MARGU-141245 format. One record per residue (C-alpha): residue number from 1; residue in one letter; x, y, z. Coordinates in pm, whole numbers. Layout:
N
<NUM,A,<X,Y,Z>>
...
***
This chain:
208
<1,X,<-466,-2450,-1090>>
<2,X,<-142,-2263,-1150>>
<3,X,<-103,-2079,-1480>>
<4,X,<172,-2190,-1717>>
<5,X,<474,-1966,-1656>>
<6,X,<544,-1913,-2027>>
<7,X,<187,-1803,-2097>>
<8,X,<193,-1568,-1800>>
<9,X,<521,-1410,-1910>>
<10,X,<382,-1359,-2260>>
<11,X,<75,-1187,-2119>>
<12,X,<293,-966,-1899>>
<13,X,<500,-856,-2198>>
<14,X,<190,-775,-2402>>
<15,X,<18,-589,-2119>>
<16,X,<333,-383,-2069>>
<17,X,<284,-277,-2433>>
<18,X,<-76,-171,-2353>>
<19,X,<-232,-474,-2522>>
<20,X,<-589,-467,-2390>>
<21,X,<-671,-815,-2521>>
<22,X,<-385,-961,-2316>>
<23,X,<-514,-782,-2007>>
<24,X,<-862,-925,-2064>>
<25,X,<-710,-1273,-2096>>
<26,X,<-522,-1220,-1769>>
<27,X,<-841,-1105,-1601>>
<28,X,<-1034,-1412,-1718>>
<29,X,<-754,-1645,-1610>>
<30,X,<-724,-1510,-1258>>
<31,X,<-1056,-1360,-1157>>
<32,X,<-1229,-1681,-1036>>
<33,X,<-930,-1791,-827>>
<34,X,<-865,-1446,-682>>
<35,X,<-1234,-1397,-608>>
<36,X,<-1258,-1728,-421>>
<37,X,<-941,-1644,-231>>
<38,X,<-1080,-1303,-125>>
<39,X,<-1402,-1471,-10>>
<40,X,<-1200,-1672,243>>
<41,X,<-1127,-1342,418>>
<42,X,<-1420,-1106,364>>
<43,X,<-1716,-1348,328>>
<44,X,<-1894,-1096,107>>
<45,X,<-1949,-1146,-266>>
<46,X,<-1966,-772,-332>>
<47,X,<-1652,-697,-129>>
<48,X,<-1454,-983,-284>>
<49,X,<-1548,-873,-635>>
<50,X,<-1457,-512,-558>>
<51,X,<-1119,-612,-411>>
<52,X,<-1022,-821,-714>>
<53,X,<-1143,-560,-960>>
<54,X,<-950,-286,-780>>
<55,X,<-632,-492,-800>>
<56,X,<-681,-569,-1169>>
<57,X,<-750,-202,-1244>>
<58,X,<-422,-113,-1073>>
<59,X,<-244,-373,-1286>>
<60,X,<-372,-200,-1599>>
<61,X,<-307,152,-1471>>
<62,X,<51,55,-1381>>
<63,X,<104,-166,-1685>>
<64,X,<433,3,-1769>>
<65,X,<579,-158,-1456>>
<66,X,<423,-503,-1489>>
<67,X,<733,-649,-1653>>
<68,X,<935,-570,-1339>>
<69,X,<722,-813,-1136>>
<70,X,<915,-1138,-1108>>
<71,X,<619,-1359,-1014>>
<72,X,<288,-1208,-1119>>
<73,X,<78,-1494,-983>>
<74,X,<228,-1456,-635>>
<75,X,<195,-1078,-662>>
<76,X,<-177,-1104,-737>>
<77,X,<-256,-1343,-454>>
<78,X,<-54,-1148,-198>>
<79,X,<-230,-830,-315>>
<80,X,<-571,-991,-266>>
<81,X,<-474,-1109,81>>
<82,X,<-351,-766,186>>
<83,X,<-644,-579,34>>
<84,X,<-883,-819,207>>
<85,X,<-716,-760,543>>
<86,X,<-725,-385,482>>
<87,X,<-1095,-410,400>>
<88,X,<-1166,-588,727>>
<89,X,<-964,-334,922>>
<90,X,<-1124,-39,745>>
<91,X,<-1471,-134,857>>
<92,X,<-1373,-158,1221>>
<93,X,<-1410,226,1223>>
<94,X,<-1089,272,1421>>
<95,X,<-752,419,1329>>
<96,X,<-416,477,1490>>
<97,X,<-296,830,1562>>
<98,X,<-47,1004,1792>>
<99,X,<-175,1169,2110>>
<100,X,<-89,1544,2089>>
<101,X,<0,1559,2459>>
<102,X,<175,1225,2511>>
<103,X,<327,1170,2167>>
<104,X,<217,807,2197>>
<105,X,<20,601,1948>>
<106,X,<-346,565,2037>>
<107,X,<-655,417,1875>>
<108,X,<-929,665,1793>>
<109,X,<-1276,630,1651>>
<110,X,<-1361,809,1329>>
<111,X,<-1702,879,1477>>
<112,X,<-1535,1185,1637>>
<113,X,<-1586,1455,1368>>
<114,X,<-1299,1677,1487>>
<115,X,<-1047,1393,1493>>
<116,X,<-1176,1263,1161>>
<117,X,<-1117,1603,999>>
<118,X,<-766,1620,1143>>
<119,X,<-696,1269,1021>>
<120,X,<-812,1350,668>>
<121,X,<-592,1660,656>>
<122,X,<-281,1470,765>>
<123,X,<-352,1185,527>>
<124,X,<-412,1421,234>>
<125,X,<-84,1605,288>>
<126,X,<105,1282,338>>
<127,X,<-32,1128,17>>
<128,X,<60,1442,-176>>
<129,X,<415,1421,-41>>
<130,X,<439,1052,-136>>
<131,X,<373,1141,-500>>
<132,X,<676,1374,-492>>
<133,X,<918,1102,-378>>
<134,X,<1189,990,-626>>
<135,X,<1093,700,-855>>
<136,X,<1227,387,-685>>
<137,X,<1177,538,-341>>
<138,X,<809,603,-421>>
<139,X,<761,256,-571>>
<140,X,<908,82,-265>>
<141,X,<701,295,-28>>
<142,X,<376,233,-217>>
<143,X,<431,-141,-239>>
<144,X,<475,-152,138>>
<145,X,<210,106,231>>
<146,X,<-62,34,-26>>
<147,X,<-3,-331,-101>>
<148,X,<122,-440,240>>
<149,X,<424,-631,114>>
<150,X,<718,-722,337>>
<151,X,<1076,-613,257>>
<152,X,<1162,-952,109>>
<153,X,<852,-955,-111>>
<154,X,<923,-606,-243>>
<155,X,<1283,-706,-315>>
<156,X,<1155,-1007,-508>>
<157,X,<899,-807,-703>>
<158,X,<1145,-533,-804>>
<159,X,<1447,-764,-832>>
<160,X,<1654,-560,-587>>
<161,X,<1817,-652,-258>>
<162,X,<1624,-638,73>>
<163,X,<1891,-394,191>>
<164,X,<1804,-159,-97>>
<165,X,<1437,-184,-3>>
<166,X,<1521,-94,356>>
<167,X,<1736,200,244>>
<168,X,<1469,337,10>>
<169,X,<1200,305,277>>
<170,X,<1417,488,529>>
<171,X,<1473,769,278>>
<172,X,<1100,792,217>>
<173,X,<1021,818,589>>
<174,X,<1288,1085,637>>
<175,X,<1135,1291,356>>
<176,X,<782,1245,485>>
<177,X,<841,1316,852>>
<178,X,<844,1692,788>>
<179,X,<487,1670,658>>
<180,X,<351,1573,1000>>
<181,X,<581,1780,1225>>
<182,X,<316,2046,1267>>
<183,X,<89,1790,1433>>
<184,X,<336,1723,1715>>
<185,X,<315,1976,1998>>
<186,X,<665,2096,2082>>
<187,X,<763,2337,2360>>
<188,X,<898,2660,2212>>
<189,X,<1272,2678,2173>>
<190,X,<1320,2301,2167>>
<191,X,<1428,2097,1869>>
<192,X,<1179,1856,1718>>
<193,X,<1216,1505,1851>>
<194,X,<1222,1273,1546>>
<195,X,<1100,974,1746>>
<196,X,<728,1062,1776>>
<197,X,<730,1220,1430>>
<198,X,<854,905,1263>>
<199,X,<615,706,1482>>
<200,X,<329,912,1342>>
<201,X,<438,851,985>>
<202,X,<463,479,1056>>
<203,X,<125,477,1232>>
<204,X,<-44,653,941>>
<205,X,<124,451,670>>
<206,X,<141,101,811>>
<207,X,<-117,61,1086>>
<208,X,<-422,168,889>>
***
């Protein structure tokens, strides 16, 4: 059952003002539906509950931005879908990386301790760099990377044009490519080729 739009907008406004009671009301309204939706993907009560709780915690932690979400109900369901898919992918124990010799994307197993350590180092540095991105640029990147939204969905959520989303994402990737340059073997004296570098950023951020 869909929630009345007026009630939902009132809750959004109150949550944006750090009203904990409004957040609890939102949680009670949506938890059963979001939980059942997550179960369609993960088929695990514990996992479904964790996914929904993680999303609701993020809503509270980012409550200052909740009023910028045009359709909160859609936002929540899309978030559950994407988190559920990420959960399924996470437990496959495989990730995408760039081969140091070929510069091509390849699937590796995290059961390899050396590769796992390298992966963690790259991911740590990349996440630190993401936090230093300018405001809107960082928001767009996180919605796409962490929440898995498409350009059009991000544009709808932030009430900006898809073209602006594309521009901000491109700026983010340009700023982040330098973080992973050291992981691309380059012959001495040659300029860095941006192709494999950007491919690595994309592999890390969007394929995992």
